[in-house]
N, C-alpha and C positions, 0 to 999 in steps of 0.2 A: 504494500500500500504506500502511495507517494504522500510524504509528509511535505510541509511548508518549504516552499523555495524563495530564497533571498536574492534579489539582483540589485547592484547599486553601482552608480557612477556618480564622480565628482567633477564637476563643470566649472570653469573661470568665466563662464557665460552663458546662461540658462537659454538653451538651443532645443530647439524639437527635434532637429536630425539626432541630436545627441543621446536623444531619449528612447530611439526605435527598439533596443535590443529589450529595455526594460518592458516598453509597452506590448512587444511581442509575447510576454509572460501573462496578460491579461489580467494582472494584479486584482487583488481584494484590497487592499491598503497600500499607499503610498506616503512615507514619511520624508518630509522635506527641510532641511536644516540648513538656512543660508544668511549670507551677510546680508544686512538690511538695503543695501543699495541693490542686489542682485533682485529682492522682492519688492523692491520701489518701480521697477520695470514698468510701463503701462501694458504691457502684455503678458507680466509671470505668471499670473492665474491662468489666462486662457491658452498658454502654451503648455500648462500641466493638464488642465482638462481636457485640452484636443489630444494628447499623448494619453491620457488614460481617463477615457469616457465613463467608465462603469465601476472606477474604484473610488473607495473614500480617500480625499485627500487631506492630509493634516501634517501640522509642524510651525514652524517660528522662524521668525529672524533671531540672529546670536551673536555673541561675542567671542567667537570663534568655533569654526565646524571641525568635529572629531570622526574621524574614520579609523580604521586600522592601520594605516601608516602615519598617524598622527593627528597633531591639530595645523588647521590651516584656518587663515582669515582671508577675506573676500571671496570666498568660492560659495558654490551651492550644491548641497549632496541630496542625491536624490536615490532613496531607497524603496525597491517594491518587493512586495511579501504575496504570494501565491499561497492561500491555506486549502489543505484538503477538508477538514471537517470543522474547524473554527470557524466562527460568525463573525463579522465585524459591524459594530452600529455607531454612528457620530451622532454627537449631540453638541449643540453650538449656544453659546452666550456670550452677552457683553458686560463688561463691567466700566461706568462711566464715571463713577466715583467710588472712591475706596470702601464707603458704606455698603455699596453692595455687592461687596467680594461673598458674603455668608450665603444670601438669597440666590445668587449666581449658581454657587456651588450645588445647594439645594437642588435647583430646578434641572442641573445637568443630571444630576445623580435619579431624581425620579425619572427623566427618561429615558436611563439607560437600566433601570431596576428591573432585574427579572428573575425567574428560577435558577436559570443556566448560566447567571452572569458571572464568570471566573475572575476577572481581573479589569482594572480599567487604565489607560494612560491618558495623562491630564497635561496639556499646554494651554498656556494663557501669556497674556500681556505682561510684561516685567516691571513696567513702572505704574503708578497710581493704583496698586490692588495690594490686597492682604492676603498674603497667598495663604497662611494661616488660616484664616477664615473662612477663605476658598475651599480648602480641604476639610474643614471640619462641616459645612454645611454638604459636601458630598457625600461623605462617610455619615452623616446621620441620614443621609437618607438611604444609602445601599446597605447600610450595615459596616459593622468593623472588620468582619472576616475576608470581605473584598479586598485583596490590596491594590493601591493606587500609587501609580509611580509618575514621573516625568520630569516637568521645569517649567520655569518661567523665562519668557523670551529676553534677549540683549539686543542692544544696540550695538555693539564694538566697544563698549564701555561710557558710552556719551552720556547713558541714562536721559534722555529725553524723550524718545518715542519709537516703541516696537511696534513689530507687527506680526499678527497670527494668520496662519493658513487653515482655513477652513473648507468644505466641500462649496461653498457657496462664494467664495474671496477670500480679500485679504483684507485684515481689520486691526488698526490699533488698538481698538479696546475688546479684541474677541478672546473667548475662552473656547478651546475646543476639547470634549472628553471622547474617548473611544473605548466601548465597551467590547471584550473580546468573550465569546459564549461558547460555551460547550466544553465536556470532558476531556476532549483531547488536547486541549491546554496544558502547556506545561510553561510553568512561570517560578524564577526564584530572584531573591534581592540581596544585596549585599551594600551598605554605606558605611564609609568610614572618612575620618577629617585629616587627623595627624598634626594638628595644633599644638602648641603648649601652653598653657596657663602661665601669666604672671602677674604680680601686684598681689593684693589682700581680694577676697570676697568685699563686695560693695552689696548692702541690703537695697532694695528699691523700695523706695518710700513714697514715689508717686508715678502712675502710671495708666496707661489707658489704651489697653489693646496693642498697638505696635508702638506707640509713643511713650518714650521714656524721658520723664519730666524731672525726676530726681532720683538720685543716689545718696545713701548715707544724708539724708536731708539738705542736699547739695544740687544744686544746678548739674544736671545731666551732661550737659553740651559743656560747660564749664569745667568739670572734673576730667571730661574725658579729653578737651583742650590741653590741661596741666599735663596730662599723660602722653599726649602726641608730641609735645613741645614742636619742634619746628616742622614737623608733619602736619599740623593743625591749619597752617596756611594752604595746603591743598586738600581742605576738607570739601563737600563730602567724599570725593574720590579717595582719599587717603585711608578714610574708614575701612576700607577692603582690605587694608592689612593689615588691621587689628579690631578684630570682631570681639562680640562677646560670648562666654562660654554660661551658658542657664546652668544654675546649682539649685540644690533642694535646700531645707531648713539647715541640712546638717553641713553644708558646703561643698555635697558630694555631687559632681557632676551627673545631669539626667540623659546627657547624650545629645543634646541640641545646642546648636551655634547661631548665635544671630549677628548678622552683618548690618552696619549701618548704610543706608540710602539716602539718608539727607539728613537735613539740620534745619531747625526752627530756631533763629539768632533772637526773637523777638520773646519767643516763649523759653527760649534758653533750654530745649528740648533736640531729642535726636530721635529722628524718624527710621525704625526698624524694619528690615524686610518680612518679619513675621511678628505675630503675639510672643510676648512674655508674663510670665505669672507676678501680677501686680504686688504681691507679698514675699517673692524670692528673692535671690541673689544672682548676680552678675559677677565675673571675673573677665578681665580682658585677657587676650590669648594673642599670638605670633608664631611665625612659622619658617622652618627651612626647607629647603627643596627635599634634601632626605627625608624629613620626617611626612612631606607630603607624599611623596612617592612611596612612602611604606605604607601610608594609609591606602592609597589606590590600590596594592597589591593585596592589602586586607581584606579590604570591599571585594576583589576580586575571588579571593578564596573562599570568602562567604558563600558566594555564589555558586562556586564549584562545588562546593562541600554538602549544599543543598539539592543542586541538580545531578550529582553524579557524576556526569558527564555533559560536554558542551560540543557534541561532534556535530550537531546540525540546528541551526537556527538563526538568531541576533542576536548580538549583546547592544543594549541600547546602555549609553554611558551619558551623563549630566553631569556636569561637574564645575563649581563655581569660578565665574571672573577673578575673584579675590587670589584663588589658587594659581590661575595664571599670571597675573599680575607678579605673584610674590617668584614664581618659577621661571618668568621670562623665556629666554632661550631653551630654557631646559623643560618647558612644559612636554615636550612629546614623552619625556621619559615617564610621566603617571599612564598614560595612555598606552606605551609601550610595557609596561608592568602589569596593566590589565589585561592585554593580548597575550603576554608571555603565559598567564595563568590559566586563562578560558581557552588559548589555543591558536595559532597563529592563523590557521584556516578560517575562523570564525569572521562571520563579517560584522562589525563595529559600526554603529550611527549613533549621533550624538552633539552634543554641543554645550560651550560653556554658558553659565546660565546666570540670572539674578535671583534664583531660588531653586532648590531643586526637592521634587518630590518623591519620596519613598517609604516602604516600611522600616521601621526598625529591625535591625537583621533578624531577630531571634523573633518576630510576631508579624503579623499582618495589620498592626496601628500604624496607618500612614501620618506623616509630618512634613511640614516643612522644615529642609535644613538649610542650613548657608553653610560656604566653605568646606563642603563636604565633596567627595566624589562619590557619587549612585551609581551603582550597576544593576542592570535588569535582565535577566535572559531569557527568553521569549522561545519556543518550539512547540512541536507539536507531537501528539504520540502515534 
């Protein structure tokens, strides 16, 4: 019995003639991860729709595109998948204000919910969204036993406007969820950061959702600037280099990291990529290349341990733009580490993101991660 077939092409320019081999597969699902300039081409969606008239189209703009060959900028990676038994269904929505995030997630979840739903892939805009709330809305609708993975779009590190690809077009406010149905689906997950904490734990004394106002009774922005020193002049971009680790009441890590996506000078607040515990603790983190590569390898090992083998299928990698900034020219090393563990024959697709979506490695409980390499392995029995 034929299992899922995967074909992929990486283009320097989105071009219909270069998609003929993938088109001949008559795929059920086509994932597209591309530089923002590629997707801003006036005919981008039309080219993809003409090449794949019967496929579900999904994807987003990126802060770097991932294949098994490593990371690239300014390219377009198109990955086509043909399933034998697994069914794919798309649900789309829009998040025009951050406050709509949870409701949008719930709507997507309700549209996909079914007894044979086995997993969800979720992609959405990377700015002006509360990723934690989006996920909370979805998991409340579909239940905590269905794993959700994916990521938030990028725009090359500009943090201005991202694009989400849906079957209907390209949308700066778009979110898309892909339901994967049927018992033939095989899926496993792994995620790990590799960042190191520094400085003392700080008590969250005022926060609302993903807005951090005070730490230890002080302005969060003022305290953060004190720590950053000369880096503070480059905020919010420099915030990607110094994320927060979330801690419980006993100052133990809960396994989640939060990136600073923006600052509110007037309120003295930090705008984080996801929610934090308003009564919890935070601690600053930093990283070096070796630690991040080791983290990517741990994530891949968790996938392989759960899957048994990764001989046929697709590895979906979503890693944080902050990791890319820290690693610089060595960023390919973390992709290489994953490819080495999963097998060099396995096609990889993914992107550098403004937020990673994945379950904790040991459960199906899905969370928004920051500064993390997340790996999802998809295959068909």
